[in-house]
Backbone and ligand atoms as CSV (ligand in chain L), in Angstrom:
chain,resi,resn,atom,element,x,y,z
A,1,MET,N,N,105.658,135.800,72.533
A,1,MET,CA,C,106.433,135.084,73.560
A,1,MET,C,C,105.502,134.692,74.711
A,2,THR,N,N,105.460,133.407,75.029
A,2,THR,CA,C,104.621,132.953,76.144
A,2,THR,C,C,105.403,133.063,77.451
A,3,PRO,N,N,104.696,133.314,78.552
A,3,PRO,CA,C,105.390,133.388,79.848
A,3,PRO,C,C,105.817,131.998,80.319
A,4,ILE,N,N,106.775,131.973,81.252
A,4,ILE,CA,C,107.106,130.718,81.935
A,4,ILE,C,C,105.979,130.434,82.921
A,5,ARG,N,N,105.433,129.229,82.849
A,5,ARG,CA,C,104.371,128.826,83.781
A,5,ARG,C,C,104.966,127.901,84.839
A,6,GLU,N,N,104.205,127.723,85.920
A,6,GLU,CA,C,104.722,126.946,87.042
A,6,GLU,C,C,103.676,125.955,87.526
A,7,ILE,N,N,104.121,124.738,87.829
A,7,ILE,CA,C,103.271,123.714,88.441
A,7,ILE,C,C,103.805,123.490,89.857
A,8,THR,N,N,102.932,123.576,90.862
A,8,THR,CA,C,103.333,123.313,92.244
A,8,THR,C,C,102.909,121.896,92.610
A,9,VAL,N,N,103.850,121.124,93.180
A,9,VAL,CA,C,103.587,119.724,93.516
A,9,VAL,C,C,103.992,119.472,94.968
A,10,GLU,N,N,103.057,118.954,95.765
A,10,GLU,CA,C,103.359,118.523,97.132
A,10,GLU,C,C,103.782,117.050,97.066
A,11,THR,N,N,104.952,116.750,97.599
A,11,THR,CA,C,105.510,115.413,97.418
A,11,THR,C,C,105.606,114.645,98.731
A,12,GLY,N,N,105.759,113.340,98.589
A,12,GLY,CA,C,106.074,112.474,99.715
A,12,GLY,C,C,107.588,112.319,99.843
A,13,ARG,N,N,108.027,111.369,100.669
A,13,ARG,CA,C,109.462,111.202,100.935
A,13,ARG,C,C,110.219,110.851,99.659
A,14,THR,N,N,109.858,109.756,99.017
A,14,THR,CA,C,110.338,109.448,97.667
A,14,THR,C,C,109.107,109.059,96.864
A,15,GLN,N,N,108.988,109.646,95.691
A,15,GLN,CA,C,107.724,109.487,94.964
A,15,GLN,C,C,107.925,109.900,93.510
A,16,ILE,N,N,107.245,109.214,92.620
A,16,ILE,CA,C,107.215,109.605,91.208
A,16,ILE,C,C,105.783,110.035,90.901
A,17,ILE,N,N,105.613,111.301,90.518
A,17,ILE,CA,C,104.288,111.908,90.405
A,17,ILE,C,C,104.018,112.312,88.955
A,18,ASP,N,N,102.903,111.838,88.421
A,18,ASP,CA,C,102.510,112.151,87.040
A,18,ASP,C,C,102.055,113.607,86.943
A,19,ILE,N,N,102.743,114.403,86.141
A,19,ILE,CA,C,102.374,115.810,85.949
A,19,ILE,C,C,101.958,116.069,84.500
A,20,THR,N,N,101.598,115.000,83.786
A,20,THR,CA,C,101.213,115.154,82.374
A,20,THR,C,C,99.990,116.061,82.214
A,21,SER,N,N,98.974,115.887,83.075
A,21,SER,CA,C,97.734,116.673,82.926
A,21,SER,C,C,97.975,118.177,83.064
A,22,PRO,N,N,98.654,118.643,84.119
A,22,PRO,CA,C,98.908,120.096,84.174
A,22,PRO,C,C,99.788,120.601,83.034
A,23,VAL,N,N,100.714,119.769,82.543
A,23,VAL,CA,C,101.521,120.187,81.385
A,23,VAL,C,C,100.616,120.335,80.159
A,24,ARG,N,N,99.695,119.386,79.966
A,24,ARG,CA,C,98.751,119.476,78.841
A,24,ARG,C,C,97.926,120.757,78.922
A,25,ARG,N,N,97.484,121.095,80.147
A,25,ARG,CA,C,96.667,122.314,80.318
A,25,ARG,C,C,97.473,123.561,79.961
A,26,ILE,N,N,98.735,123.598,80.374
A,26,ILE,CA,C,99.583,124.763,80.081
A,26,ILE,C,C,99.793,124.899,78.573
A,27,ILE,N,N,99.996,123.769,77.906
A,27,ILE,CA,C,100.151,123.805,76.442
A,27,ILE,C,C,98.866,124.331,75.804
A,28,ALA,N,N,97.719,123.814,76.265
A,28,ALA,CA,C,96.431,124.254,75.708
A,28,ALA,C,C,96.222,125.748,75.951
A,29,ASP,N,N,96.528,126.206,77.184
A,29,ASP,CA,C,96.349,127.626,77.534
A,29,ASP,C,C,97.243,128.537,76.700
A,30,SER,N,N,98.398,128.012,76.272
A,30,SER,CA,C,99.348,128.844,75.516
A,30,SER,C,C,98.802,129.194,74.131
A,31,GLY,N,N,97.888,128.373,73.633
A,31,GLY,CA,C,97.352,128.602,72.295
A,31,GLY,C,C,98.302,128.189,71.189
A,32,ILE,N,N,99.465,127.657,71.571
A,32,ILE,CA,C,100.455,127.235,70.576
A,32,ILE,C,C,100.087,125.851,70.042
A,33,ARG,N,N,100.023,125.737,68.726
A,33,ARG,CA,C,99.624,124.475,68.093
A,33,ARG,C,C,100.836,123.622,67.726
A,34,GLU,N,N,101.913,124.290,67.276
A,34,GLU,CA,C,103.114,123.569,66.837
A,34,GLU,C,C,104.323,124.194,67.523
A,35,GLY,N,N,105.139,123.359,68.174
A,35,GLY,CA,C,106.317,123.907,68.840
A,35,GLY,C,C,106.985,122.905,69.750
A,36,ILE,N,N,107.569,123.435,70.814
A,36,ILE,CA,C,108.329,122.638,71.781
A,36,ILE,C,C,107.885,123.058,73.178
A,37,CYS,N,N,107.825,122.080,74.078
A,37,CYS,CA,C,107.523,122.360,75.481
A,37,CYS,C,C,108.664,121.817,76.341
A,38,VAL,N,N,109.217,122.691,77.169
A,38,VAL,CA,C,110.273,122.292,78.091
A,38,VAL,C,C,109.696,122.271,79.504
A,39,VAL,N,N,109.907,121.157,80.193
A,39,VAL,CA,C,109.475,120.982,81.576
A,39,VAL,C,C,110.739,120.872,82.417
A,40,PHE,N,N,110.925,121.793,83.364
A,40,PHE,CA,C,112.215,121.921,84.050
A,40,PHE,C,C,112.034,122.051,85.559
A,41,SER,N,N,112.849,121.306,86.294
A,41,SER,CA,C,112.871,121.403,87.755
A,41,SER,C,C,114.110,122.175,88.188
A,42,LYS,N,N,113.920,123.187,89.072
A,42,LYS,CA,C,115.043,123.962,89.599
A,42,LYS,C,C,115.664,123.302,90.827
A,43,HIS,N,N,115.202,122.108,91.174
A,43,HIS,CA,C,115.607,121.474,92.427
A,43,HIS,C,C,116.789,120.530,92.222
A,44,THR,N,N,117.574,120.322,93.271
A,44,THR,CA,C,118.759,119.461,93.179
A,44,THR,C,C,118.524,118.059,93.736
A,45,THR,N,N,117.336,117.839,94.312
A,45,THR,CA,C,117.019,116.489,94.808
A,45,THR,C,C,115.658,116.013,94.290
A,46,ALA,N,N,115.227,116.579,93.169
A,46,ALA,CA,C,114.029,116.115,92.462
A,46,ALA,C,C,114.273,116.318,90.972
A,47,GLY,N,N,113.890,115.335,90.167
A,47,GLY,CA,C,114.154,115.405,88.730
A,47,GLY,C,C,112.883,115.246,87.916
A,48,ILE,N,N,113.058,115.291,86.601
A,48,ILE,CA,C,111.950,115.143,85.659
A,48,ILE,C,C,112.283,113.989,84.714
A,49,THR,N,N,111.299,113.136,84.448
A,49,THR,CA,C,111.519,112.073,83.479
A,49,THR,C,C,110.228,111.782,82.708
A,50,ILE,N,N,110.379,111.101,81.596
A,50,ILE,CA,C,109.240,110.587,80.835
A,50,ILE,C,C,109.340,109.068,80.865
A,51,ASN,N,N,108.261,108.407,81.327
A,51,ASN,CA,C,108.277,106.947,81.374
A,51,ASN,C,C,106.838,106.429,81.378
A,52,GLU,N,N,106.694,105.143,81.694
A,52,GLU,CA,C,105.366,104.512,81.564
A,52,GLU,C,C,104.358,105.044,82.587
A,53,ASN,N,N,103.138,105.308,82.089
A,53,ASN,CA,C,102.075,105.813,82.963
A,53,ASN,C,C,100.947,104.795,83.147
A,54,ALA,N,N,101.113,103.582,82.611
A,54,ALA,CA,C,100.022,102.610,82.655
A,54,ALA,C,C,100.084,101.741,83.908
A,55,ASP,N,N,101.195,101.047,84.103
A,55,ASP,CA,C,101.337,100.134,85.237
A,55,ASP,C,C,102.052,100.862,86.381
A,56,PRO,N,N,101.361,101.091,87.504
A,56,PRO,CA,C,102.004,101.812,88.621
A,56,PRO,C,C,103.210,101.079,89.192
A,57,ASP,N,N,103.320,99.760,88.931
A,57,ASP,CA,C,104.485,99.013,89.402
A,57,ASP,C,C,105.775,99.525,88.781
A,58,VAL,N,N,105.690,100.139,87.593
A,58,VAL,CA,C,106.901,100.681,86.957
A,58,VAL,C,C,107.508,101.771,87.832
A,59,LYS,N,N,106.655,102.647,88.384
A,59,LYS,CA,C,107.157,103.708,89.263
A,59,LYS,C,C,107.831,103.099,90.504
A,60,THR,N,N,107.184,102.083,91.073
A,60,THR,CA,C,107.746,101.418,92.249
A,60,THR,C,C,109.092,100.787,91.916
A,61,ASP,N,N,109.172,100.128,90.756
A,61,ASP,CA,C,110.425,99.483,90.355
A,61,ASP,C,C,111.510,100.516,90.050
A,62,MET,N,N,111.126,101.656,89.463
A,62,MET,CA,C,112.117,102.703,89.189
A,62,MET,C,C,112.722,103.229,90.489
A,63,LEU,N,N,111.851,103.483,91.477
A,63,LEU,CA,C,112.357,103.970,92.767
A,63,LEU,C,C,113.236,102.910,93.435
A,64,ALA,N,N,112.828,101.646,93.331
A,64,ALA,CA,C,113.619,100.565,93.936
A,64,ALA,C,C,114.970,100.425,93.234
A,65,GLY,N,N,114.966,100.538,91.903
A,65,GLY,CA,C,116.215,100.432,91.153
A,65,GLY,C,C,117.177,101.563,91.482
A,66,LEU,N,N,116.648,102.786,91.568
A,66,LEU,CA,C,117.500,103.929,91.916
A,66,LEU,C,C,117.997,103.809,93.356
A,67,ASP,N,N,117.174,103.217,94.229
A,67,ASP,CA,C,117.588,103.001,95.615
A,67,ASP,C,C,118.745,101.998,95.673
A,68,ARG,N,N,118.675,100.955,94.828
A,68,ARG,CA,C,119.768,99.972,94.798
A,68,ARG,C,C,121.035,100.582,94.193
A,69,ALA,N,N,120.857,101.415,93.137
A,69,ALA,CA,C,122.011,102.016,92.463
A,69,ALA,C,C,122.675,103.087,93.323
A,70,PHE,N,N,121.838,103.874,94.023
A,70,PHE,CA,C,122.345,104.991,94.837
A,70,PHE,C,C,121.710,104.917,96.229
A,71,PRO,N,N,122.157,103.971,97.052
A,71,PRO,CA,C,121.535,103.793,98.372
A,71,PRO,C,C,121.888,104.928,99.329
A,72,GLU,N,N,121.032,105.091,100.348
A,72,GLU,CA,C,121.388,106.003,101.435
A,72,GLU,C,C,122.572,105.395,102.182
A,73,ARG,N,N,123.609,106.208,102.394
A,73,ARG,CA,C,124.812,105.738,103.086
A,73,ARG,C,C,125.254,106.821,104.056
A,74,ASP,N,N,126.044,106.423,105.045
A,74,ASP,CA,C,126.504,107.422,106.009
A,74,ASP,C,C,127.952,107.844,105.763
A,75,ASP,N,N,128.528,107.394,104.628
A,75,ASP,CA,C,129.933,107.745,104.369
A,75,ASP,C,C,130.096,108.742,103.215
A,76,TYR,N,N,129.009,109.377,102.773
A,76,TYR,CA,C,129.143,110.468,101.814
A,76,TYR,C,C,129.734,111.687,102.520
A,77,LEU,N,N,130.398,112.563,101.782
A,77,LEU,CA,C,131.014,113.752,102.366
A,77,LEU,C,C,130.000,114.863,102.635
A,78,HIS,N,N,129.021,115.022,101.736
A,78,HIS,CA,C,128.032,116.099,101.808
A,78,HIS,C,C,127.306,116.075,103.160
A,79,ALA,N,N,127.474,117.162,103.943
A,79,ALA,CA,C,127.015,117.176,105.339
A,79,ALA,C,C,125.492,117.159,105.474
A,80,GLU,N,N,124.763,117.550,104.432
A,80,GLU,CA,C,123.295,117.571,104.532
A,80,GLU,C,C,122.726,116.149,104.652
A,81,GLY,N,N,123.532,115.152,104.251
A,81,GLY,CA,C,123.102,113.763,104.413
A,81,GLY,C,C,122.160,113.262,103.342
A,82,ASN,N,N,122.061,113.974,102.227
A,82,ASN,CA,C,121.130,113.537,101.178
A,82,ASN,C,C,121.827,113.348,99.824
A,83,SER,N,N,123.081,112.919,99.864
A,83,SER,CA,C,123.810,112.721,98.602
A,83,SER,C,C,123.153,111.674,97.723
A,84,HIS,N,N,122.517,110.663,98.331
A,84,HIS,CA,C,121.802,109.664,97.519
A,84,HIS,C,C,120.756,110.350,96.637
A,85,ALA,N,N,120.087,111.383,97.179
A,85,ALA,CA,C,119.051,112.102,96.420
A,85,ALA,C,C,119.678,112.955,95.316
A,86,HIS,N,N,120.838,113.568,95.600
A,86,HIS,CA,C,121.531,114.334,94.554
A,86,HIS,C,C,121.963,113.416,93.414
A,87,LEU,N,N,122.493,112.243,93.752
A,87,LEU,CA,C,122.941,111.287,92.734
A,87,LEU,C,C,121.766,110.819,91.878
A,88,ARG,N,N,120.653,110.477,92.514
A,88,ARG,CA,C,119.475,110.004,91.769
A,88,ARG,C,C,118.948,111.107,90.860
A,89,THR,N,N,118.989,112.357,91.342
A,89,THR,CA,C,118.482,113.477,90.543
A,89,THR,C,C,119.334,113.686,89.299
A,90,SER,N,N,120.665,113.611,89.452
A,90,SER,CA,C,121.512,113.788,88.274
A,90,SER,C,C,121.335,112.645,87.287
A,91,CYS,N,N,121.063,111.448,87.804
A,91,CYS,CA,C,120.820,110.299,86.924
A,91,CYS,C,C,119.554,110.510,86.105
A,92,VAL,N,N,118.491,110.980,86.732
A,92,VAL,CA,C,117.213,111.199,86.054
A,92,VAL,C,C,117.271,112.452,85.181
A,93,GLY,N,N,117.916,113.489,85.661
A,93,GLY,CA,C,118.005,114.753,84.927
A,93,GLY,C,C,116.975,115.752,85.390
A,94,PRO,N,N,117.195,117.041,85.081
A,94,PRO,CA,C,116.326,118.098,85.589
A,94,PRO,C,C,115.177,118.483,84.654
A,95,SER,N,N,115.112,117.895,83.460
A,95,SER,CA,C,114.122,118.408,82.507
A,95,SER,C,C,113.706,117.352,81.493
A,96,ALA,N,N,112.603,117.646,80.816
A,96,ALA,CA,C,112.155,116.859,79.672
A,96,ALA,C,C,111.682,117.840,78.605
A,97,THR,N,N,111.912,117.488,77.374
A,97,THR,CA,C,111.444,118.294,76.245
A,97,THR,C,C,110.483,117.444,75.429
A,98,VAL,N,N,109.315,117.996,75.123
A,98,VAL,CA,C,108.360,117.268,74.283
A,98,VAL,C,C,107.981,118.136,73.086
A,99,ILE,N,N,107.756,117.478,71.975
A,99,ILE,CA,C,107.260,118.152,70.777
A,99,ILE,C,C,105.778,118.452,70.984
A,100,VAL,N,N,105.366,119.634,70.565
A,100,VAL,CA,C,103.946,120.014,70.593
A,100,VAL,C,C,103.427,119.999,69.160
A,101,SER,N,N,102.356,119.244,68.924
A,101,SER,CA,C,101.754,119.200,67.594
A,101,SER,C,C,100.234,119.136,67.749
A,102,GLY,N,N,99.540,119.971,67.012
A,102,GLY,CA,C,98.084,120.020,67.127
A,102,GLY,C,C,97.632,120.487,68.501
A,103,GLY,N,N,98.465,121.269,69.173
A,103,GLY,CA,C,98.119,121.776,70.501
A,103,GLY,C,C,98.262,120.759,71.615
A,104,GLU,N,N,98.918,119.616,71.315
A,104,GLU,CA,C,99.072,118.529,72.291
A,104,GLU,C,C,100.535,118.121,72.387
A,105,PRO,N,N,100.980,117.656,73.563
A,105,PRO,CA,C,102.319,117.080,73.631
A,105,PRO,C,C,102.347,115.754,72.865
A,106,VAL,N,N,103.397,115.532,72.082
A,106,VAL,CA,C,103.526,114.266,71.354
A,106,VAL,C,C,104.182,113.259,72.296
A,107,LEU,N,N,103.351,112.333,72.794
A,107,LEU,CA,C,103.830,111.298,73.713
A,107,LEU,C,C,103.391,109.937,73.202
A,108,GLY,N,N,104.174,108.918,73.505
A,108,GLY,CA,C,103.779,107.562,73.170
A,108,GLY,C,C,102.564,107.147,73.979
A,109,THR,N,N,101.903,106.082,73.530
A,109,THR,CA,C,100.674,105.612,74.175
A,109,THR,C,C,100.847,105.414,75.670
A,110,TRP,N,N,102.019,104.908,76.074
A,110,TRP,CA,C,102.229,104.545,77.480
A,110,TRP,C,C,103.099,105.551,78.208
A,111,GLN,N,N,103.372,106.699,77.563
A,111,GLN,CA,C,104.281,107.659,78.186
A,111,GLN,C,C,103.540,108.732,78.971
A,112,GLY,N,N,104.134,109.115,80.099
A,112,GLY,CA,C,103.696,110.269,80.878
A,112,GLY,C,C,104.918,111.061,81.314
A,113,ILE,N,N,104.676,112.292,81.760
A,113,ILE,CA,C,105.748,113.159,82.256
A,113,ILE,C,C,105.669,113.144,83.785
A,114,PHE,N,N,106.807,112.912,84.428
A,114,PHE,CA,C,106.815,112.699,85.875
A,114,PHE,C,C,107.832,113.590,86.593
A,115,LEU,N,N,107.409,114.079,87.757
A,115,LEU,CA,C,108.355,114.650,88.720
A,115,LEU,C,C,108.815,113.513,89.630
A,116,CYS,N,N,110.130,113.406,89.827
A,116,CYS,CA,C,110.688,112.351,90.685
A,116,CYS,C,C,111.224,112.990,91.953
A,117,GLU,N,N,110.571,112.706,93.062
A,117,GLU,CA,C,111.008,113.240,94.361
A,117,GLU,C,C,111.934,112.227,95.035
A,118,PHE,N,N,113.116,112.702,95.429
A,118,PHE,CA,C,114.075,111.814,96.094
A,118,PHE,C,C,114.422,112.255,97.511
A,119,ASP,N,N,113.884,113.398,97.962
A,119,ASP,CA,C,114.229,113.895,99.303
A,119,ASP,C,C,113.079,114.723,99.881
A,120,GLY,N,N,111.880,114.156,99.847
A,120,GLY,CA,C,110.719,114.866,100.361
A,120,GLY,C,C,110.459,114.509,101.813
A,121,PRO,N,N,109.309,114.886,102.328
A,121,PRO,CA,C,108.282,115.654,101.600
A,121,PRO,C,C,108.660,117.134,101.465
A,122,ARG,N,N,108.314,117.690,100.309
A,122,ARG,CA,C,108.594,119.105,100.044
A,122,ARG,C,C,107.525,119.650,99.096
A,123,THR,N,N,107.527,120.965,98.965
A,123,THR,CA,C,106.743,121.622,97.922
A,123,THR,C,C,107.678,121.894,96.760
A,124,ARG,N,N,107.411,121.277,95.622
A,124,ARG,CA,C,108.281,121.420,94.442
A,124,ARG,C,C,107.618,122.301,93.409
A,125,ARG,N,N,108.432,123.078,92.727
A,125,ARG,CA,C,107.913,123.945,91.672
A,125,ARG,C,C,108.568,123.555,90.350
A,126,VAL,N,N,107.735,123.208,89.390
A,126,VAL,CA,C,108.194,122.775,88.072
A,126,VAL,C,C,107.867,123.882,87.065
A,127,LEU,N,N,108.865,124.295,86.299
A,127,LEU,CA,C,108.668,125.352,85.306
A,127,LEU,C,C,108.333,124.731,83.959
A,128,VAL,N,N,107.428,125.380,83.233
A,128,VAL,CA,C,107.019,124.893,81.920
A,128,VAL,C,C,107.046,126.062,80.942
A,129,LYS,N,N,107.743,125.872,79.839
A,129,LYS,CA,C,107.835,126.909,78.807
A,129,LYS,C,C,107.422,126.290,77.472
A,130,VAL,N,N,106.476,126.918,76.799
A,130,VAL,CA,C,106.021,126.453,75.493
A,130,VAL,C,C,106.488,127.475,74.460
A,131,VAL,N,N,107.145,126.988,73.416
A,131,VAL,CA,C,107.705,127.855,72.394
A,131,VAL,C,C,107.145,127.445,71.029
A,132,GLU,N,N,106.677,128.401,70.273
A,132,GLU,CA,C,106.134,128.132,68.938
A,132,GLU,C,C,107.264,127.911,67.946
A,133,GLY,N,N,107.028,127.006,67.020
A,133,GLY,CA,C,108.051,126.817,65.997
A,133,GLY,C,C,107.741,125.629,65.107
L,1,ZN,ZN,ZN,122.083,118.200,99.819
């Protein structure tokens, strides 16, 4: 049984941050060649997604699209004032699962694993669990 590992990420106000490299290192350190890797955020205003890592404009467009879909408004009930960030987080989801094969995450040529910050700046902790199978 491998331990749960953690990636610490310092974020900006709203930001999509590529965490593929530290996830790859955790998979390599686990020594597991074939299995599953779960990447999970315990946060309610930051999510995890897999999307394009080649053109940085994709990240900008994703943030702009989520901003249009879930804009900051002053008529939400939640008193903390960050309901737009909660909505965006639920849309993106809290986790990603990748297949591990040959000691590597199986990702498409243009895919990366990203932490999506919607209410920063904050220190975010992402949990990573690699399971053999
Ligand atoms: Zn809140």
